[in-house]
The first five atom37 places (N, CA, C, CB, O) and aatype in JSON, in Angstrom:
{
  "aatype": [20, 20, 20, 20, 20, 20, 20, 20, 20, 20, 20, 20, 20, 20, 20, 20, 20, 20, 20, 20, 20, 20, 20, 20, 20, 20, 20, 20, 20, 20, 20, 20, 20, 20, 20, 20, 20, 20, 20, 20, 20, 20, 20, 20, 20, 20, 20, 20, 20, 20, 20, 20, 20, 20, 20, 20, 20, 20, 20, 20, 20, 20, 20, 20, 20, 20, 20, 20, 20, 20, 20, 20, 20, 20, 20, 20, 20, 20, 20, 20, 20, 20, 20, 20, 20, 20, 20, 20, 20, 20],
  "atom_mask": [
    [1, 1, 1, 1, 1],
    [1, 1, 1, 1, 1],
    [1, 1, 1, 1, 1],
    [1, 1, 1, 1, 1],
    [1, 1, 1, 1, 1],
    [1, 1, 1, 1, 1],
    [1, 1, 1, 1, 1],
    [1, 1, 1, 1, 1],
    [1, 1, 1, 1, 1],
    [1, 1, 1, 1, 1],
    [1, 1, 1, 1, 1],
    [1, 1, 1, 1, 1],
    [1, 1, 1, 1, 1],
    [1, 1, 1, 1, 1],
    [1, 1, 1, 1, 1],
    [1, 1, 1, 1, 1],
    [1, 1, 1, 1, 1],
    [1, 1, 1, 1, 1],
    [1, 1, 1, 1, 1],
    [1, 1, 1, 1, 1],
    [1, 1, 1, 1, 1],
    [1, 1, 1, 1, 1],
    [1, 1, 1, 1, 1],
    [1, 1, 1, 1, 1],
    [1, 1, 1, 1, 1],
    [1, 1, 1, 1, 1],
    [1, 1, 1, 1, 1],
    [1, 1, 1, 1, 1],
    [1, 1, 1, 1, 1],
    [1, 1, 1, 1, 1],
    [1, 1, 1, 1, 1],
    [1, 1, 1, 1, 1],
    [1, 1, 1, 1, 1],
    [1, 1, 1, 1, 1],
    [1, 1, 1, 1, 1],
    [1, 1, 1, 1, 1],
    [1, 1, 1, 1, 1],
    [1, 1, 1, 1, 1],
    [1, 1, 1, 1, 1],
    [1, 1, 1, 1, 1],
    [1, 1, 1, 1, 1],
    [1, 1, 1, 1, 1],
    [1, 1, 1, 1, 1],
    [1, 1, 1, 1, 1],
    [1, 1, 1, 1, 1],
    [1, 1, 1, 1, 1],
    [1, 1, 1, 1, 1],
    [1, 1, 1, 1, 1],
    [1, 1, 1, 1, 1],
    [1, 1, 1, 1, 1],
    [1, 1, 1, 1, 1],
    [1, 1, 1, 1, 1],
    [1, 1, 1, 1, 1],
    [1, 1, 1, 1, 1],
    [1, 1, 1, 1, 1],
    [1, 1, 1, 1, 1],
    [1, 1, 1, 1, 1],
    [1, 1, 1, 1, 1],
    [1, 1, 1, 1, 1],
    [1, 1, 1, 1, 1],
    [1, 1, 1, 1, 1],
    [1, 1, 1, 1, 1],
    [1, 1, 1, 1, 1],
    [1, 1, 1, 1, 1],
    [1, 1, 1, 1, 1],
    [1, 1, 1, 1, 1],
    [1, 1, 1, 1, 1],
    [1, 1, 1, 1, 1],
    [1, 1, 1, 1, 1],
    [1, 1, 1, 1, 1],
    [1, 1, 1, 1, 1],
    [1, 1, 1, 1, 1],
    [1, 1, 1, 1, 1],
    [1, 1, 1, 1, 1],
    [1, 1, 1, 1, 1],
    [1, 1, 1, 1, 1],
    [1, 1, 1, 1, 1],
    [1, 1, 1, 1, 1],
    [1, 1, 1, 1, 1],
    [1, 1, 1, 1, 1],
    [1, 1, 1, 1, 1],
    [1, 1, 1, 1, 1],
    [1, 1, 1, 1, 1],
    [1, 1, 1, 1, 1],
    [1, 1, 1, 1, 1],
    [1, 1, 1, 1, 1],
    [1, 1, 1, 1, 1],
    [1, 1, 1, 1, 1],
    [1, 1, 1, 1, 1],
    [1, 1, 1, 1, 1]
  ],
  "atom_positions": [
    [[15.71, 22.4, 17.16], [16.13, 23.75, 17.46], [16.04, 23.95, 18.98], [15.26, 24.79, 16.7], [15.13, 23.44, 19.63]],
    [[16.97, 24.68, 19.51], [17.01, 24.99, 20.94], [16.79, 26.47, 21.16], [18.35, 24.55, 21.56], [17.05, 27.29, 20.27]],
    [[16.3, 26.81, 22.33], [16.1, 28.21, 22.71], [16.75, 28.44, 24.05], [14.58, 28.58, 22.75], [16.65, 27.61, 24.95]],
    [[17.41, 29.55, 24.18], [18.07, 29.9, 25.43], [17.14, 30.84, 26.2], [19.47, 30.57, 25.17], [16.5, 31.71, 25.62]],
    [[17.09, 30.65, 27.52], [16.18, 31.42, 28.36], [16.88, 31.8, 29.65], [14.89, 30.63, 28.66], [17.59, 30.99, 30.24]],
    [[16.67, 33.01, 30.08], [17.21, 33.45, 31.37], [16.06, 33.55, 32.35], [17.97, 34.82, 31.24], [15.05, 34.19, 32.07]],
    [[16.2, 32.9, 33.5], [15.15, 32.86, 34.5], [15.72, 33.28, 35.84], [14.51, 31.45, 34.6], [16.83, 32.87, 36.19]],
    [[14.99, 34.08, 36.59], [15.4, 34.47, 37.93], [14.64, 33.63, 38.94], [15.16, 35.99, 38.17], [13.41, 33.57, 38.9]],
    [[15.37, 32.97, 39.84], [14.78, 32.12, 40.86], [15.02, 32.73, 42.23], [15.36, 30.7, 40.79], [16.01, 33.42, 42.45]],
    [[14.1, 32.46, 43.15], [14.37, 32.9, 44.52], [15.3, 31.88, 45.18], [13.04, 33.07, 45.33], [15.59, 30.83, 44.6]],
    [[15.76, 32.17, 46.38], [16.73, 31.3, 47.05], [16.19, 29.89, 47.25], [17.12, 31.9, 48.4], [16.92, 28.92, 47.04]],
    [[14.94, 29.77, 47.64], [14.34, 28.46, 47.89], [14.3, 27.62, 46.61], [12.91, 28.62, 48.46], [14.64, 26.44, 46.63]],
    [[13.91, 28.22, 45.52], [13.86, 27.5, 44.25], [15.25, 27.04, 43.82], [13.24, 28.39, 43.16], [15.43, 25.91, 43.38]],
    [[16.22, 27.94, 43.94], [17.58, 27.59, 43.55], [18.15, 26.48, 44.43], [18.48, 28.82, 43.62], [18.8, 25.56, 43.93]],
    [[17.91, 26.57, 45.75], [18.39, 25.54, 46.66], [17.75, 24.19, 46.34], [18.11, 25.93, 48.11], [18.41, 23.15, 46.43]],
    [[16.48, 24.19, 45.96], [15.81, 22.95, 45.58], [16.45, 22.35, 44.33], [14.31, 23.19, 45.34], [16.63, 21.14, 44.25]],
    [[16.78, 23.2, 43.37], [17.46, 22.71, 42.16], [18.84, 22.14, 42.49], [17.6, 23.85, 41.14], [19.21, 21.07, 41.99]],
    [[19.59, 22.84, 43.32], [20.93, 22.36, 43.69], [20.82, 21.03, 44.43], [21.65, 23.4, 44.57], [21.62, 20.12, 44.19]],
    [[19.85, 20.91, 45.31], [19.65, 19.65, 46.03], [19.35, 18.52, 45.06], [18.49, 19.79, 47.06], [19.89, 17.42, 45.19]],
    [[18.49, 18.78, 44.08], [18.15, 17.77, 43.08], [19.36, 17.42, 42.23], [17.0, 18.26, 42.19], [19.55, 16.25, 41.87]],
    [[20.19, 18.4, 41.9], [21.41, 18.14, 41.15], [22.34, 17.23, 41.94], [22.12, 19.46, 40.8], [22.92, 16.29, 41.38]],
    [[22.48, 17.51, 43.23], [23.35, 16.68, 44.07], [22.78, 15.27, 44.2], [23.51, 17.32, 45.46], [23.53, 14.29, 44.24]],
    [[21.46, 15.17, 44.27], [20.82, 13.86, 44.43], [20.92, 13.02, 43.16], [19.36, 14.04, 44.81], [21.16, 11.81, 43.23]],
    [[20.73, 13.65, 42.01], [20.65, 12.9, 40.76], [21.91, 12.95, 39.9], [19.51, 13.42, 39.96], [22.15, 12.06, 39.09]],
    [[22.71, 13.98, 40.08], [23.87, 14.15, 39.22], [23.53, 14.83, 37.9], [24.49, 12.82, 38.95], [24.42, 15.04, 37.07]],
    [[22.27, 15.18, 37.69], [21.86, 15.87, 36.46], [22.24, 17.34, 36.55], [20.32, 15.71, 36.22], [22.41, 17.89, 37.64]],
    [[22.38, 17.96, 35.4], [22.68, 19.4, 35.39], [21.43, 20.18, 35.79], [23.18, 19.85, 33.98], [20.31, 19.69, 35.7]],
    [[21.65, 21.42, 36.24], [20.51, 22.28, 36.58], [19.6, 22.46, 35.37], [21.0, 23.65, 37.09], [18.38, 22.44, 35.5]],
    [[20.2, 22.65, 34.2], [19.4, 22.86, 32.99], [18.53, 21.64, 32.7], [20.32, 23.15, 31.8], [17.36, 21.79, 32.34]],
    [[19.1, 20.45, 32.85], [18.32, 19.23, 32.59], [17.17, 19.09, 33.58], [19.23, 17.99, 32.66], [16.07, 18.67, 33.2]],
    [[17.4, 19.42, 34.83], [16.35, 19.36, 35.85], [15.23, 20.32, 35.49], [16.92, 19.68, 37.25], [14.05, 19.97, 35.58]],
    [[15.59, 21.53, 35.07], [14.57, 22.52, 34.69], [13.8, 22.04, 33.47], [15.23, 23.89, 34.4], [12.57, 22.15, 33.43]],
    [[14.5, 21.5, 32.46], [13.81, 21.0, 31.25], [12.81, 19.9, 31.6], [14.83, 20.48, 30.23], [11.69, 19.88, 31.1]],
    [[13.22, 18.97, 32.46], [12.32, 17.89, 32.85], [11.13, 18.41, 33.64], [13.08, 16.84, 33.68], [10.01, 17.93, 33.47]],
    [[11.36, 19.4, 34.5], [10.26, 19.98, 35.26], [9.26, 20.68, 34.35], [10.8, 20.96, 36.31], [8.05, 20.59, 34.56]],
    [[9.76, 21.37, 33.34], [8.88, 22.04, 32.37], [8.07, 20.99, 31.62], [9.7, 22.9, 31.38], [6.87, 21.15, 31.44]],
    [[8.73, 19.91, 31.19], [8.01, 18.84, 30.49], [6.9, 18.24, 31.36], [8.98, 17.75, 30.06], [5.78, 18.04, 30.89]],
    [[7.23, 17.95, 32.62], [6.22, 17.37, 33.51], [5.08, 18.35, 33.77], [6.86, 16.97, 34.85], [3.91, 17.96, 33.74]],
    [[5.4, 19.6, 34.0], [4.39, 20.6, 34.35], [3.49, 20.95, 33.17], [5.07, 21.85, 34.87], [2.28, 21.1, 33.34]],
    [[4.07, 21.07, 32.01], [3.3, 21.5, 30.85], [2.86, 20.35, 29.95], [4.1, 22.48, 30.04], [2.27, 20.58, 28.89]],
    [[3.13, 19.13, 30.36], [2.69, 17.99, 29.6], [3.44, 17.79, 28.3], [1.26, 18.11, 29.31], [2.9, 17.21, 27.36]],
    [[4.66, 18.26, 28.23], [5.42, 18.16, 26.99], [6.24, 16.89, 26.92], [6.31, 19.36, 26.85], [7.03, 16.72, 25.99]],
    [[6.07, 15.99, 27.89], [6.82, 14.75, 27.86], [6.44, 13.95, 26.62], [6.58, 13.93, 29.13], [5.31, 14.0, 26.14]],
    [[7.38, 13.23, 26.13], [7.14, 12.34, 24.99], [6.12, 11.28, 25.42], [8.48, 11.68, 24.47], [6.2, 10.79, 26.55]],
    [[5.18, 10.91, 24.55], [4.17, 9.91, 24.94], [4.76, 8.61, 25.48], [3.3, 9.59, 23.75], [4.18, 8.01, 26.39]],
    [[5.89, 8.16, 24.96], [6.48, 6.92, 25.47], [6.96, 7.1, 26.91], [7.65, 6.48, 24.57], [6.95, 6.15, 27.69]],
    [[7.39, 8.32, 27.26], [7.81, 8.59, 28.64], [6.62, 8.52, 29.57], [8.49, 9.97, 28.74], [6.71, 7.94, 30.65]],
    [[5.49, 9.11, 29.15], [4.27, 9.04, 29.97], [3.8, 7.61, 30.12], [3.16, 9.91, 29.36], [3.38, 7.2, 31.2]],
    [[3.86, 6.85, 29.03], [3.41, 5.46, 29.08], [4.29, 4.65, 30.04], [3.44, 4.83, 27.68], [3.77, 3.84, 30.8]],
    [[5.59, 4.87, 30.0], [6.48, 4.14, 30.9], [6.22, 4.54, 32.35], [7.95, 4.4, 30.54], [6.25, 3.68, 33.23]],
    [[5.96, 5.81, 32.61], [5.64, 6.25, 33.97], [4.35, 5.58, 34.44], [5.5, 7.79, 34.03], [4.24, 5.2, 35.61]],
    [[3.38, 5.45, 33.56], [2.12, 4.78, 33.9], [2.39, 3.31, 34.24], [1.11, 4.9, 32.73], [1.86, 2.79, 35.22]],
    [[3.2, 2.64, 33.42], [3.53, 1.23, 33.68], [4.26, 1.07, 35.01], [4.38, 0.65, 32.55], [4.0, 0.12, 35.75]],
    [[5.17, 1.99, 35.32], [5.87, 1.93, 36.61], [4.87, 2.07, 37.76], [6.95, 3.02, 36.7], [4.98, 1.38, 38.77]],
    [[3.92, 2.97, 37.6], [2.9, 3.15, 38.63], [2.06, 1.91, 38.82], [2.0, 4.32, 38.28], [1.76, 1.53, 39.95]],
    [[1.69, 1.27, 37.74], [0.92, 0.03, 37.83], [1.72, -1.06, 38.56], [0.53, -0.46, 36.44], [1.19, -1.75, 39.43]],
    [[2.98, -1.19, 38.2], [3.82, -2.2, 38.85], [3.97, -1.91, 40.34], [5.21, -2.27, 38.19], [3.96, -2.82, 41.17]],
    [[4.1, -0.63, 40.68], [4.26, -0.26, 42.08], [2.99, -0.54, 42.88], [4.64, 1.22, 42.2], [3.06, -0.84, 44.07]],
    [[1.84, -0.45, 42.22], [0.57, -0.66, 42.92], [0.18, -2.13, 43.01], [-0.53, 0.11, 42.22], [-0.7, -2.49, 43.8]],
    [[0.82, -2.96, 42.24], [0.46, -4.39, 42.24], [0.63, -4.98, 43.63], [1.31, -5.16, 41.21], [1.67, -4.84, 44.26]],
    [[-0.41, -5.66, 44.09], [-0.34, -6.36, 45.36], [-0.65, -5.53, 46.59], [0.97, -6.93, 45.52], [-0.54, -6.04, 47.71]],
    [[-1.02, -4.26, 46.43], [-1.26, -3.43, 47.61], [-2.48, -3.89, 48.41], [-1.44, -1.98, 47.19], [-2.63, -3.49, 49.57]],
    [[-3.34, -4.71, 47.84], [-4.55, -5.16, 48.51], [-4.38, -6.58, 49.04], [-5.75, -5.09, 47.55], [-5.36, -7.16, 49.52]],
    [[-3.18, -7.14, 48.97], [-2.97, -8.56, 49.28], [-3.32, -8.95, 50.71], [-1.55, -8.91, 49.03], [-3.65, -10.11, 50.96]],
    [[-3.27, -8.03, 51.64], [-3.53, -8.38, 53.04], [-4.98, -8.08, 53.46], [-2.58, -7.63, 53.94], [-5.29, -8.1, 54.65]],
    [[-5.85, -7.79, 52.5], [-7.25, -7.48, 52.81], [-8.11, -8.74, 52.73], [-7.79, -6.41, 51.84], [-7.83, -9.65, 51.95]],
    [[-9.15, -8.79, 53.56], [-10.07, -9.92, 53.55], [-11.17, -9.76, 52.52], [-10.68, -10.11, 54.92], [-11.74, -10.75, 52.07]],
    [[-11.48, -8.53, 52.13], [-12.54, -8.31, 51.15], [-11.95, -7.85, 49.83], [-13.56, -7.28, 51.67], [-10.86, -7.27, 49.79]],
    [[-12.67, -8.12, 48.73], [-12.17, -7.68, 47.44], [-12.61, -6.22, 47.21], [-12.7, -8.6, 46.29], [-13.33, -5.65, 48.02]],
    [[-12.17, -5.64, 46.11], [-12.45, -4.24, 45.82], [-13.92, -3.93, 45.68], [-11.75, -3.82, 44.58], [-14.38, -2.88, 46.11]],
    [[-14.68, -4.85, 45.08], [-16.12, -4.63, 44.89], [-16.83, -4.61, 46.24], [-16.73, -5.72, 43.98], [-17.68, -3.75, 46.49]],
    [[-16.49, -5.55, 47.11], [-17.11, -5.58, 48.45], [-16.78, -4.31, 49.22], [-16.63, -6.83, 49.24], [-17.63, -3.76, 49.92]],
    [[-15.54, -3.85, 49.1], [-15.14, -2.62, 49.76], [-15.96, -1.44, 49.26], [-13.66, -2.35, 49.56], [-16.45, -0.64, 50.06]],
    [[-16.1, -1.32, 47.94], [-16.88, -0.22, 47.37], [-18.32, -0.25, 47.86], [-16.85, -0.27, 45.84], [-18.87, 0.79, 48.23]],
    [[-18.93, -1.42, 47.86], [-20.32, -1.53, 48.33], [-20.45, -1.11, 49.79], [-20.83, -2.97, 48.16], [-21.4, -0.41, 50.16]],
    [[-19.5, -1.54, 50.62], [-19.54, -1.19, 52.04], [-19.4, 0.32, 52.23], [-18.43, -1.93, 52.83], [-20.15, 0.92, 53.0]],
    [[-18.46, 0.93, 51.53], [-18.25, 2.38, 51.67], [-19.45, 3.15, 51.12], [-16.97, 2.81, 50.95], [-19.91, 4.1, 51.75]],
    [[-19.95, 2.75, 49.97], [-21.08, 3.45, 49.38], [-22.34, 3.31, 50.22], [-21.35, 2.93, 47.97], [-23.14, 4.24, 50.29]],
    [[-22.53, 2.18, 50.87], [-23.69, 2.0, 51.75], [-23.63, 3.01, 52.89], [-23.74, 0.55, 52.3], [-24.65, 3.57, 53.28]],
    [[-22.45, 3.23, 53.42], [-22.28, 4.21, 54.48], [-22.56, 5.63, 54.0], [-20.89, 4.12, 55.06], [-23.06, 6.45, 54.77]],
    [[-22.23, 5.92, 52.76], [-22.49, 7.25, 52.23], [-23.99, 7.51, 52.06], [-21.77, 7.43, 50.89], [-24.46, 8.63, 52.27]],
    [[-24.72, 6.47, 51.7], [-26.17, 6.63, 51.49], [-26.88, 6.92, 52.8], [-26.76, 5.39, 50.84], [-27.96, 7.51, 52.8]],
    [[-26.3, 6.51, 53.9], [-26.91, 6.72, 55.22], [-26.62, 8.08, 55.82], [-26.44, 5.65, 56.17], [-27.24, 8.47, 56.81]],
    [[-25.7, 8.81, 55.23], [-25.35, 10.13, 55.75], [-26.47, 11.13, 55.46], [-24.02, 10.63, 55.15], [-27.09, 11.06, 54.39]],
    [[-26.72, 12.04, 56.38], [-27.74, 13.07, 56.11], [-27.29, 13.98, 54.98], [-28.04, 13.91, 57.37], [-26.11, 14.34, 54.9]],
    [[-28.2, 14.33, 54.12], [-27.86, 15.21, 53.01], [-27.91, 16.67, 53.45], [-28.82, 14.97, 51.83], [-28.72, 17.04, 54.3]],
    [[-27.06, 17.46, 52.88], [-27.03, 18.89, 53.16], [-27.85, 19.57, 52.08], [-25.56, 19.46, 53.21], [-27.63, 19.34, 50.89]],
    [[-28.79, 20.41, 52.5], [-29.63, 21.1, 51.54], [-28.8, 22.08, 50.73], [-30.78, 21.83, 52.24], [-28.0, 22.83, 51.28]],
    [[-28.99, 22.07, 49.42], [-28.26, 23.01, 48.59], [-28.92, 24.38, 48.67], [-28.21, 22.52, 47.12], [-30.12, 24.51, 48.87]],
    [[-28.1, 25.39, 48.52], [-28.61, 26.76, 48.68], [-28.64, 27.47, 47.37], [-27.78, 27.54, 49.67], [-29.05, 28.63, 47.31]]
  ]
}
């Protein structure tokens, strides 16, 4: 079942939608539906899973030019945090 909705947008919001339509070729309605899904978490679970997989693939290899591994980095950063003066809670 579908529901029809009338929404009033300010100029900035409308221009952003038009820009996205020109960029993607999607209709304004489709852009709004996708934005609602993303904002309210109504995306289908398979869509969220695919977005997660894309993020993982995009992050692969980002540490390749580092001399230390992730554990060594965490230890070094955490050691520096322990040396910072603590602020008294009020």
